[in-house]
N, C-alpha and C positions, 0 to 999 in steps of 0.2 A: 384259401378262404379264411377270414378272421371270424372266429366264433365269439359270441358275446360272453363276457365274464360275469360270473355270479358273485356279487360282493359278499364279504364276510358278514356284514350287518344283516343282509337279506337272509342268508342261511340261518343266522342266529334267530331272526324273527320267526322263521318257519319252524325251527326246532322248539322255540318258546311256545308257539301256538299249539303244536302237537302235544307238548307236555301239559299245557293248560287244559286241552280237551280231555286228556286221560284223567287228570285230576278232577275235572268238572263232574265226571260220572260218579266219583266217590263222594263229592260234596253234595250232589243232588240226593243221593241215597241217605246221607247223614241229615240233610235238611228235612226229610220226611219224619225222621225220628225226632228231630228238634221240634218240629211243629206239634207233633203228638204230645211230647213232653210239656211244651209250653201251654197247651190247652188243659193239661191235667193239673198244672200248678195253680194254687190259689194266690192271687196277687195281693200284696199288702199296700197300704197307703204309703205315700212317699216318705213321710216322717218316721215310718217304722223301720226303714233300712238302717242297720247298724254296722255293716261291714261293706267296705267298698274295695273291690279288687280291680287293679289297673294293669293291663298288659303293658309291657315296656316297648318293644320294637314295633314301630309303625303306629303306636298309640300315644305314648307319652312324648315321643318325638317322631318325626315323619320318616326317618330312614331306619336302618337295621344295623345294630352294633357289629354283627358278624360281617356284613357287607363292607362297612366302613373300615373294619380292621384288616380285611383282606386287601382292600384298595390301598391302605396305608403301607402295608408290608409287601405287596406285590404291585408296585406302581408302574411296571413296564407297560408300554402301550404298543399295540399292533393293529393297524387298520382302524384306528380311532377307538379301540376297545382296551380298557385297562385290564391287565391280566387278573387282578383281584376280583373284578366284577365278573369276568368270564368264569373263574373258578366257583364263585358264588352261584351263578346261574346254572353251572353244571351240576352242583349239589342239589339245587331245587328241581332240576329236570329229572334227576335220579329218584328223588322222592316221588315226583309225579308219575313216573313210569313204573314205580314199584321196585326198582332196583335197590334203593335204600329205604329203610324205615327211618323215622325221625331220630331215633337213638343212634343209629349208624351215622346219620348225617352230622349229628353233634360231634361224635368222635372224630370223623374224618375232617370236619372243619377245623377242629382244634389241632389235629395232626399237621395241617397246612401251616398253622401259626407256629407250632413247635419247630417246624423245619427252618423257621426264621429266627429261632432262639428268642422268642418273645418273653419279656419280663413283665411283672406287675407295673414296673415304672414306665412301661410303654403305654399303659391304658389311657393316661391323659391325652396322648396323641389322638386316640380314637374319640375320646370325649369332645375334643375341640372340633372334630368334624360334625358331631351331632348337635352341638349347642345351638347353631342357627335354626335347627328344625324343631326345637322344643316348643310344645304347644302351650303357650303362656296362658291363654284363657282356661285351659284345662287345669293348669297348675293353680291359678287363682281360685278356681272352684274347689279344688281339693283342699286348699288351705282353709277355706271357709268351712268345709265339711269336718276337717280335723278339729277346728275350734268348737264345732257343734257336738263334739264327742264321738264322732264316727271313727271306727278303726280302719286305717288305710293300709292296703297291702299291695306291694309292687311284685307282680308275678311274671317270671320269664323263663324260657327254655335256655336263654343265654347265660353268660357268666354271672353268678351271684356277686362275685368280687367286683365286677364292673358295676353292677347295680349299687353296691355300697359306695363306690367312688362317686357315682352319679348322685346318690342320696346326699352325700356330703356337700356336693356342689349346690344342690337345691337348697340345702340349709343355709349355706353362705350367701347365695344369690337372691333367694326368694323368701328366706326365713320360714321355710317349710320343709318337712321331711316325712317319708313314709314310716309307719310304725313297725312294719314287718316287711322283710324281703325274702322271697323264695326264688331259687334258680339253681342252675348247674354249678357245682363246686369243682374247681380245678385243683390239681396238685402242683406244688412248687418245690424247687430245691432250696438250699439254705440262702441262695442269692436272689431268690424270687423268680427264677426262670420257670416257665410252665413245663411240667414233665409228664402230665397226663390228666385224666378226668377221674376225680374222686367219687362223685355221685352226680346223678342227672335228674333233672325235672323233664319228663317226657310225656308220652301219651297214655301210659298205663303203668300200673305197679308191676314191675318185672325185674329182670336182670339182663344186662347186655355185656358180654365179654367180662363177666365177673364184676361189673360195675352196677351197684344198686340203682334202680330207677324208680322214681315216684311220679305219679300223675300230678298235674297242677292241683287237682282237688285234694289229694292226699297230703301233698306238701303244705297247702294252705291250712288244712285241718290240723295237721301236726304242729305247725308253727303257732297257731292260735292256742292249742292245748298247752304249749310250753309257757305261754303267758297267762295260763289259768282261765282261758276263754273257750267257749264252744262255738262251732260254726252252725248257724241256723240258716239253711239254704233259702228259706222263704223270706229272710230278712237281709239277704246279701244281694249285691248288684255288681255286675261285671261291666267294665268299660273296655272296649276293644275296637279293632279296626277291620278285621276280616275273619274268614272261616277257620283260621289257624286255631282259634279258641272254641271251636264248635262243641267239643266235649264238655267244656265248662258251661257254655251257653245253654246246653240242654238242661242244666241243673239250676242256673242262676237267672234272675231277671237280668236282661242284657241290653246295654246301650251300644249301638254301633255308630262310630264316627264316620261321617261322609265327607272326605277331604274335597277341597276345591278341585284338585287333580287326582283322581283315583287310579290306583293300579288295577290290573286285571282281577286279582283276588278280592280286592275291595269292591269292585263293580259287581262281581258274582255274588258276593255276600249281600249287597244292597238289593240286587234284582230278586234274589231268593228270599229276601226279608228275613235274614237269619238273626233277628233281634226283636225285642219287645219295643224298642225305640230306635229310630234311625235319625240322627241329628246332623244337619249340615254343619260343617266346621264354622261357618260364619255366625251361627246362633248357638254354638256349643255351650258356652258358659251360662247363658240365660236359661236354656232348656234343662241342663243338668241340675242347676240349682233349684229349678222349679219342681222337679220330680223327687229330688233327694232331700232338699231342705224345706220345700214347701213355698208357697207364694209369700213375697215380702209384705209385711204389714205396713199400711200407709200411716 
């Protein structure tokens, strides 16, 4: 008797749904804290925002730098699945199940890249994969905000050095760049090969395997202080795409981008209304400029 075969993509889908279900419970608990905090905050008028914090992966561009890096350097395909994507999904599943915390996931992800002897000079290969997904309406809005005197911060758990490369590209291509970048810093040898993780931007102020870790909030505050500025939470706004930034969203006025095709985390964030504003991608530029820069004068 011939038994039906279960395809690998089907198994992958089931595992992904189970992981998402476990993570959903954590997010729902966090969302209650978010809503209580949101009600307690006094909201300022649009023109009073002076600091704009933008998430990198999934927000400034549609994909994830870590995913694209793994796909570039683990391109082998089996049953239609690229190994790099499978490795990335495995790390996310371990976070969802509680096997990994975010800090461990960052370290393990970079170990996978180190196994391929990745150099700084390889970063442009990843950037090329992300360029088509850059959100140009968002970039155009940010450019106007910078001209209006707002401080723009690019904040990521991913590589700060990759963020710096991206920032140089934005300057060249769009005549725009962020004022401050915060992210995980990697270690390199004299030839530029990645040898480890020097410091991390994670979920809280702690230490992991003797690596110092700062939360995004602490990293942002410290970076502003280095420029002689102070972070006023009530005059700061966060632009993000999902619940990955929920700890910041509890403190900041938050804009959630609603993509045309949303991922599961993005759909969950939208349904739980984990933001003060949820803007469809189609009207992102108009809505952002309205609340941050105010209505245009006729």
